[in-house]
N, C-alpha and C positions, 0 to 999 in steps of 0.2 A: 504369546497373547494370551495368555491367560484366563483361556475360553472366553473371548470375547462376545456378548450376546448377539452381535451384529452380521456376525461370521461360523454359524454353529460348526459346520462343517466346510474347511475352505478349500477346493479344489486349484491347485496351480498348473500352468502351463509352461514347462520346460521345452524352449527349441534349441536342439544342438546338436551339433554331427560327429563332436568328439565322442565316442562310448565312455572313454575314461572320464572326460567330465560331464558328462550326464549323470553317470552313475553315482559321482562325488555330489553332486546338485543336488539329486534324488535323496537321496542319505539326510544333507543337509536339513533339508524346509521339511523332510517327513519327522522330522525330529523337534519341530517345532512345537507342537503339540498332539495330544490323540486326534486321530479321526482326520489329519490332515490328508487328502488327495494328492498326489503326484503323476503328472502325466508327462511322457515326453516322446517327440517327434523331432526326427533330423532334415528336415524340408520345411518352406513357408508354405508349399500349398498343404501336407499336410496340419502345418498349425491354422491355417485356416479352415480347414476342415473342422479341426478341434474345438474349435471357435463358435462352432454353432450348439453347443453344449452351454445353455446359461448359465450349469454351476461353475464354470471355470471363472474364477475371482482375480485373478491376477495371471502375467505372463514375466516370465523370465528368456532374455535368447540371445543368440550370437548375433553378430553381425556380419560374419561369412555363415555361409548358406551354399552348398551345392545350386542350386535353383533361384538365388536372389540373394544382394551384397546393399551394405550401408543405408542409405534412406529409403529404396525401398520396400527394405523388411519392415521397418517401422512403420509407414506410410501405411502399408498394406492391414497389418495388425491395427492400426486405430482404425483403420475403414473400417473393418470387420466389427471391431467391439471399440466404440469411443468410449465408454464404463467402465473398462477394464484396465486399471495401470499397468506398464509395460517397463521393466527392468531391465538393462542393456548390460549384457555379460561381457564384455568386448575383449579383444585379443591383447596381451600384453604391449603398453606402447600405443594404444589405439586410442587416447582418451581425446583427441582432438574432434576422432569420429562420433564419439560417444557424447560428447559435450552436442555437437551437429543432430547427434539422435534425440539430444534432450527438449533441442529446439523447436522440433517437430512434433514433442509430445510425449516423449518418452517422461517417466516419474523417474529415474535416478539410473546409475549406472555403476559398474564396476570393474577394473579392469582383472584381468585373469592373471593375479600374480599368484606366486606356492599355497597362501593359504585365503582365497580368496573366496572361498565356499563359508568361511566363519562368517563372512558379512553379510549373503546372501538372509538369512531370517531377520536379520537388523534392519534391512534393506524392504524387505516385502511387509514387516511390522510397520515402517513408516509411510510406506506408499498405499497400503491399506487402511490406514490413520487419516489418513491425508481424506483419504474418497470416503469414510464414514462423516470426516466433517464437512467434507462438501456436499453431503446426503446424498451417495452413490451406499448403494445394498451391494458389497464387494461379492455377494452369491449373483449377483447379474440380473437384478432388479432394475427398476426405473429411477430416474434421478427423481430428488426431493422437488415438491412446485419450487420455480421459481431458481432453479437451480441445474443448469446445464452439465452434461456429461463430462467429468473429469474436473470438475469446480472452478473450470479455465470459461467466463461469460460476463454478461456486463452485471449482473450483480454479486460475484464471487470473488474475493482475493485470489490471486496467484500466489502458490507459496512452494518452492523449492528447498531452500535454505531454511535453516535451523530456526533461525531468527522469528521467518514467517508462519514455520510450522507451530511454534509457540507462541503465536499469534492467534491463529488458528483454533489452537486447545482451548485457550481462552475464551473466543469468542463462540465456542462451542457449551463452555459453561457456563455464558454469560445467556444466552438463545435459552437453558432452561430453567433461570429464573428470573424475578421480577425485579432484581435489585437494581439501581443508577449503574450506568456505564459512565466511564470518564473516558475520551479516547485522547492520546497526546501523539503528537508527532507533528515534521514540520509539514510547511503549505506543499498539496499534493503527494502527499506519499498514500493516499486514498482512505483517509478517514471517516467519510459518507460510506464508502463501498464498506466497510466492515460494519459501520452502524446498520448499515440494512442488511449485510450478512446476518448478525445478531438479531434484525427483525424475522428475515425470515426463514430463520433456524428454529424458530419459537413458536410455541403456544400461539401467538400474536400475529402471526403470518397474516391472517385473512382480514386485520384489520388494519386499519389505515397508516402509513407511514408518514409523518407530517415534518417538513422542515422548517427552520428558520435561521436564518445569517442573524448572529445578536449583533455583526458590527454593519451592517447595512442599510439599516435604518433611523430614524431619530430614538432618542427615550420615548417620548410620547406615543409615536409608531407602535415601536416595539413592544410596549405595555397593550396596545390594544389588540396588536394581532395573535398574541400571547393568551391575554384572558379576557379578551373582549372587552365592548364598551356597551352603554346603555344609548339609547337615542336622546339628542341633547346634551352630551357629557360634555364635548368639545365642539368648538365650530368644524360643519360640515357633516358630523355625527346625526344624519338623517335619519337613522333606523336603528334597530341593535343588531347585534354584532355578536355572535362565539366566538372564542378566541378558540389558539389551534391546541389548547389542553381538551377543554371541552369538544373538540369537532374531532379529535384522535378516539374518542371514547376509549374500547378496550384497546388502543394500539400506542401505538410509539411516536415521538415528539422527537426532534432530533434538533439539538439544540449546537449550530455550529459557529465557533469563535465564542465559545461561553464567557472567555476572559474579557470579551471588548464589554458585557453589559454591563451597563448604569447600575447604579448602588438602588435605585428604587426598584428597578428590576430583581437583583438579587435578592432583596429583601421578599420580595413576592414568589421568588423558585424556590426561598427558605420552605416558606410557609406549603408549596403544593408540596416538597418533599414531605416537610413533619406532618402535615393534616391532610393531604391527598384532598385542597381545597383552592379554590381560586373565588378573587372577587374581582367583578369585572369593573372598568372604568365608569366612575359615577354610580356605583350602585353600593348599596348599603346591605347587602346580605350574602354571605358566600354560597358557591356552590360548589357539589363534590365534586370529583374527577377520579379517572380510575387509569390514565393513562401513564407509561413508562417514558421516561427520561433516559437518553444517552444522550451525553451531551461532547462536542471536542475542542480543542485548543492546540493553537500551535506555542503556544507560550507555554513555560515552566511553571504550572500554574502555582502549585506548591511553592516555590520561592515569589509568586505575586503576593500567595495570602500572608505569606511570614511577612512581608514588605509592607501591606496592609492597602494593597492597592486591588485585594478581591476578599471578599468575607471568608474567614479562614473553615467559619461553621459552615456556611455553603461548600466551600472544597469539601470538607471531609464529608458530607451527604454525598455529593455527586462522584466523589471517588471509594464508593463502597467498594468496586470493582475497576481499579484502572488498568488500561490497555496501550501498550506504546505502542505505535508502528515504524518500526525501523525505516531510516533514509533508504534511498535506493544504492547510495555511495555505500553501504554496509551488508549489503546483499545484490552482490555481481551475480552472485549464480540466478539469481532469477530474471536475468535480463533474456536468454535466450528464451525462456518461456513466453515473458511477454513482449517480444519482439512478433514473436512467431503469434500471437494472439491478436496482436493490433493489426498483424498488416493482414491477416484473414479478413478480419473484420473491416479495414477500409479499402482491402480488396474487392470485399460483396457489395460493400455502400458505393462506391464510386464505378461501379463494372469494369474493374482494370487488374492485370493478372501482372504481376511481377516474376520473375526468375527466382526469387528467394534471396537469401543473404551469403555471400562466402565468407571463408573464416576469419579473412581478416578483418571485414567491417565487422561481424560478431566481437572480436578481442577488441577493437576500438572502442567501438559502444560497451561494451565491458568494462574498458580502462576509463572510463570518461566520470566524472564524479556525478553528474547528474543534479546539478544544484535544483531545480526547477522539480526534482525525483519524477515520479510516475507521469505525471502530466507532461513534462516536458518533454520525456521517452514518447510518449502519446503523440503529440504534436509533432517529435521528427517522424515517426512512422507514419500519418497522414500524408505530409509533406513528399516523402517519398514515395509514396504511391502515387502522388498526383505527377512527379515529374520526373519519373525514370521511364521509359518508353516501356513500353507493351512487353510484356515475356524477359525482360532483360535481367540478369542477373546485378543486387545489387554489391556494388564493390566500395570500398572504403572509400572511393572521390568521391563517388555519390553524398555522401555525409555531408551533413551543416560544418562550415567552416570550424566554427568553435569548437566541435566534437573531434575534428581530423587534426587540430592543431591543440589541442589541448596539452598540456605538461601534464603526465600520468602522476608525477610527484608532488603535484602541487596540492594535494590535499591530506600530503604529510610534510606541511611544515610545521616548525618548530612552536611550541605554542605562543611564544614569544615575539614569533614574526607575524603569526594570524591576529594575535590582541593589538599591535602595531598597525596591522592594515585595517582593523575595523577603528582605531582612534583617529586614525588619517582622513577613512570615510566619511566618521561620521562631522569633524571638524570641519571639511568641507562642505557637508551638508548643513548644519548650523549656519555658516557665515553667509550660505546663500539664501536662505530662509530668514536670518535675523537683521532688524534694519541697522544695529550696530554691532560693532564688535565687543562692548559690552554686554550687550542684552546676548550675543551666541554664548560669551566666558559665563555670565549667568543661569543660562540658562542648561548650560553642563556641571552647575554646582562650582565654579571656579572663578576667579578673578579675571580681571582683561589682562594681568599682568602674567600669573598663571596660565593663560590660554597662551599666551604669546612663548613664554618659555618652553612649553609644551610643544609649539611649532615648531621652534627651533630643534629639540633634540630631534623630532623625528623626520629633521630634515626639509621645513616647509617654510615657505616664503612666500610674499606677492612678486610679480614679474620683474619690479624694478629696485628685488634684493634688498627692500628697506623694509619697516612696520611701522608706517606714519601714525602720528595721532589721529584721533578722529578730530575732524573739523566740525564746525559749527552748523556747515552746511549738511551734514549728515553724510550717512554711509557712502564707499562704493559697492555698489551691489552688483557691478561687474566686476570687481574683482577678481583674480584668478589666482588659485592657490596652486601649486605644484610640488610635488616631491623630490628632491634633487636627487641626481643621479648617485 
């Protein structure tokens, strides 16, 4: 840890009843850096007594102890000190138990292979690093304002995978700076949660965090919301109004779906970034602003900028510190922690308790590709809390059918097949939206003849097996286009 300033004297608790393993773990952990203290105990009760010492900053525990086993150990340790990361050292072949422990709140796990002790210092560093990024003092102090112990709350992203740990490292770096941040990622990945974490972990945490979805309102209203307006500037403007940049003061303005902002708004945003000033709608003079900008997009904004659909100078200003949130399908190891978090939240909200998940249900949830990302997972957890009987264990058959029946290999399709599926979906959409086939073809940037040829290549046709010319009477808007088997 190279003498990290946030843990000047690290104290680690090892809970292990095998004297040989306990000794080797102690030696490996004490070599991490000078000053590390390691306490070893061989019973759960002794571990709970030791955790009364606020200096203990990490726990490494077995899942088989003389006075407790499996989930009870993790639950008891978490209940005693929710601010201390727990690393499970499970017996060889006990990976399923270790994954279940992570679902209950363990930070990481290692199986006891012949050289497992060599991994312990790395796992401890990672666990403590995540705790510090989440605002926790690993020496046992209180969590930072707005961040619950363990980093798992309404305002802090959950991260057990390397990809999300890298995101949190950038969040911490961004929080200490005032530069603009561009958060990229698919819909539902938690971009606003990341933006709020940047705000709450920095010096602006006590100032406002204001949100504006750039795709949600018209161009004129968006200008007024962001930059303000003067009385009489437009119909209905019966008083002066400050925009979000002025209202935020020294805080943060979060621009969601910034790629949807119209050109006039993009030009004004550039002025905010370059000169820290805004001009209200209908005003002659500019006003100084100090707010920090964090923007988010679900589109590849650099590609959009190079294609001329977004101002490239604005892109470069926004993307001083770009940050990409990976989709949930790329971080399946985060799913157990996420489902545990959402389950506890919705059980408390609805006043209902389930019996938790069995292993088969967890594996099914991890195998599902989650096209709606974390938001889809959150909604499924809420549904389960409402639908499963009080105290009942959640099994695979309780999951939504789309999750149970999903083909695990569906998201491993070859690129050519994926592109073919996209083409089919897009053609169907345009044929339904446009008044004629010619208009549909033109919207796709091809001729009507090329559209017919492409449909034949993709196996698409009308129900009557013909592709008739369009009549003067107009289009057949109800025509159905299907893919041949």
